[in-house]
DRENBAMAR-807617 format. One record per residue (C-alpha): x, y, z; residue in one letter; residue number from 1. Coordinates in steps of 0.2 Angstrom, whole numbers, plus 5000, padded with zeros to 4 digits. Layout:
residues N
<<X Y Z> 'A' NUM>
...
//
This chain:
residues 167
<<5001 5000 5000> 'M' 1>
<<5007 5018 4994> 'K' 2>
<<5010 5027 5010> 'K' 3>
<<5000 5046 5010> 'P' 4>
<<5008 5059 5001> 'S' 5>
<<4995 5070 5001> 'L' 6>
<<4986 5078 5016> 'F' 7>
<<4970 5087 5020> 'V' 8>
<<4970 5096 5036> 'V' 9>
<<4951 5097 5038> 'M' 10>
<<4938 5105 5052> 'G' 11>
<<4925 5119 5055> 'V' 12>
<<4930 5136 5052> 'S' 13>
<<4944 5143 5066> 'G' 14>
<<4950 5128 5071> 'C' 15>
<<4966 5131 5064> 'G' 16>
<<4970 5123 5048> 'K' 17>
<<4978 5135 5040> 'S' 18>
<<4990 5137 5055> 'T' 19>
<<4992 5117 5056> 'I' 20>
<<4994 5115 5038> 'G' 21>
<<5008 5127 5035> 'K' 22>
<<5016 5120 5050> 'L' 23>
<<5014 5102 5044> 'L' 24>
<<5019 5108 5025> 'A' 25>
<<5034 5114 5034> 'S' 26>
<<5041 5099 5044> 'T' 27>
<<5038 5089 5028> 'Y' 28>
<<5044 5102 5014> 'G' 29>
<<5029 5099 5005> 'L' 30>
<<5019 5115 4998> 'P' 31>
<<5004 5121 5007> 'F' 32>
<<4988 5126 4997> 'F' 33>
<<4975 5137 5008> 'D' 34>
<<4956 5128 5000> 'G' 35>
<<4947 5147 5004> 'D' 36>
<<4958 5152 4989> 'D' 37>
<<4949 5141 4978> 'Y' 38>
<<4933 5147 4982> 'H' 39>
<<4924 5158 4969> 'P' 40>
<<4918 5174 4974> 'H' 41>
<<4901 5170 4973> 'E' 42>
<<4903 5158 4987> 'N' 43>
<<4916 5171 4998> 'V' 44>
<<4902 5182 4993> 'D' 45>
<<4890 5172 5001> 'K' 46>
<<4898 5168 5019> 'M' 47>
<<4903 5186 5020> 'S' 48>
<<4885 5189 5020> 'K' 49>
<<4883 5177 5034> 'G' 50>
<<4874 5164 5020> 'I' 51>
<<4879 5145 5023> 'P' 52>
<<4883 5137 5008> 'L' 53>
<<4875 5123 5001> 'E' 54>
<<4882 5106 4992> 'D' 55>
<<4879 5114 4975> 'S' 56>
<<4889 5130 4980> 'D' 57>
<<4904 5119 4985> 'R' 58>
<<4903 5107 4970> 'K' 59>
<<4915 5118 4958> 'D' 60>
<<4927 5122 4973> 'W' 61>
<<4928 5104 4978> 'L' 62>
<<4934 5098 4961> 'Q' 63>
<<4947 5111 4960> 'R' 64>
<<4953 5106 4975> 'L' 65>
<<4953 5087 4968> 'N' 66>
<<4963 5093 4952> 'I' 67>
<<4974 5103 4963> 'L' 68>
<<4980 5087 4975> 'A' 69>
<<4981 5077 4958> 'K' 70>
<<4994 5089 4951> 'E' 71>
<<5006 5086 4967> 'Y' 72>
<<5001 5068 4970> 'R' 73>
<<5020 5065 4965> 'E' 74>
<<5027 5078 4974> 'K' 75>
<<5015 5078 4989> 'G' 76>
<<5006 5093 4998> 'A' 77>
<<4997 5099 5011> 'V' 78>
<<4979 5107 5009> 'I' 79>
<<4969 5115 5022> 'A' 80>
<<4950 5114 5017> 'C' 81>
<<4934 5111 5028> 'S' 82>
<<4929 5093 5020> 'A' 83>
<<4914 5094 5031> 'L' 84>
<<4903 5079 5025> 'K' 85>
<<4910 5064 5019> 'K' 86>
<<4904 5068 5001> 'A' 87>
<<4916 5082 5000> 'Y' 88>
<<4931 5070 5007> 'R' 89>
<<4926 5059 4994> 'D' 90>
<<4926 5071 4979> 'Q' 91>
<<4941 5079 4987> 'I' 92>
<<4950 5061 4986> 'A' 93>
<<4944 5054 4969> 'D' 94>
<<4956 5046 4963> 'A' 95>
<<4970 5047 4976> 'L' 96>
<<4966 5035 4988> 'T' 97>
<<4976 5029 4996> 'P' 98>
<<4988 5042 4993> 'Q' 99>
<<4977 5055 5004> 'M' 100>
<<4977 5057 5022> 'E' 101>
<<4964 5067 5030> 'F' 102>
<<4968 5077 5048> 'I' 103>
<<4952 5080 5057> 'Y' 104>
<<4955 5096 5070> 'L' 105>
<<4942 5094 5082> 'K' 106>
<<4939 5107 5096> 'G' 107>
<<4922 5110 5105> 'T' 108>
<<4909 5126 5099> 'K' 109>
<<4913 5137 5112> 'D' 110>
<<4933 5135 5109> 'E' 111>
<<4931 5140 5092> 'I' 112>
<<4919 5154 5094> 'L' 113>
<<4930 5161 5105> 'R' 114>
<<4946 5159 5090> 'R' 115>
<<4932 5166 5077> 'L' 116>
<<4927 5182 5087> 'E' 117>
<<4945 5185 5090> 'E' 118>
<<4951 5184 5070> 'R' 119>
<<4952 5197 5060> 'K' 120>
<<4951 5201 5042> 'G' 121>
<<4943 5184 5037> 'H' 122>
<<4927 5182 5026> 'F' 123>
<<4920 5170 5038> 'M' 124>
<<4909 5177 5051> 'P' 125>
<<4908 5169 5067> 'A' 126>
<<4886 5169 5067> 'G' 127>
<<4891 5152 5053> 'L' 128>
<<4900 5141 5066> 'L' 129>
<<4882 5134 5069> 'D' 130>
<<4880 5129 5052> 'S' 131>
<<4896 5123 5052> 'Q' 132>
<<4894 5111 5066> 'F' 133>
<<4876 5105 5058> 'Q' 134>
<<4885 5099 5041> 'T' 135>
<<4899 5093 5047> 'L' 136>
<<4900 5075 5049> 'E' 137>
<<4914 5068 5060> 'V' 138>
<<4926 5058 5050> 'P' 139>
<<4929 5039 5055> 'L' 140>
<<4944 5038 5045> 'D' 141>
<<4954 5053 5048> 'A' 142>
<<4968 5056 5059> 'I' 143>
<<4960 5067 5073> 'T' 144>
<<4967 5080 5084> 'V' 145>
<<4962 5091 5099> 'S' 146>
<<4964 5110 5096> 'I' 147>
<<4969 5111 5114> 'E' 148>
<<4986 5111 5112> 'K' 149>
<<4998 5123 5104> 'S' 150>
<<5001 5122 5087> 'P' 151>
<<5020 5114 5089> 'D' 152>
<<5012 5102 5100> 'E' 153>
<<4997 5098 5089> 'I' 154>
<<5012 5094 5074> 'V' 155>
<<5019 5083 5082> 'L' 156>
<<5004 5075 5087> 'E' 157>
<<4999 5073 5071> 'I' 158>
<<5018 5065 5066> 'I' 159>
<<5016 5053 5078> 'K' 160>
<<4998 5047 5070> 'K' 161>
<<5004 5048 5052> 'L' 162>
<<5010 5031 5043> 'P' 163>
<<5025 5041 5036> 'L' 164>
<<5045 5041 5039> 'K' 165>
<<5046 5055 5053> 'K' 166>
<<5056 5072 5047> 'P' 167>
//
């Protein structure tokens, strides 16, 4: 079985996907891509107005992330993406299993709400957190780590759980 070379750091908005993804990518010498950068303008506009995305809004975005992952299947990459539903994860990983590993950053609603309220300059308002948790289908086949530790400690925990040679 081929070891994963593509990693998707996932979870609800505000859980630390970008921070952890960048650290993990740096640790392994892989490129990092923030899934938010691949949303069409219409999605960003909708979320900025406090309107939750629907499955149909996410379809093209998830296809873009799958294409990106396919481009990096040999070199490897870390992608930060909410990947809230199993169907979304399946779409991102299409034709890439077993090369892709999902890493779920798990936190409580209160903890993540506090983070969102402190965050500046992001299009995703704290008011959409409830819809994120309602949409979330907790992955059963992902590496799951709590967000209660420091970013460095979280990355160390991920590394211990990854089926890869340690950096």
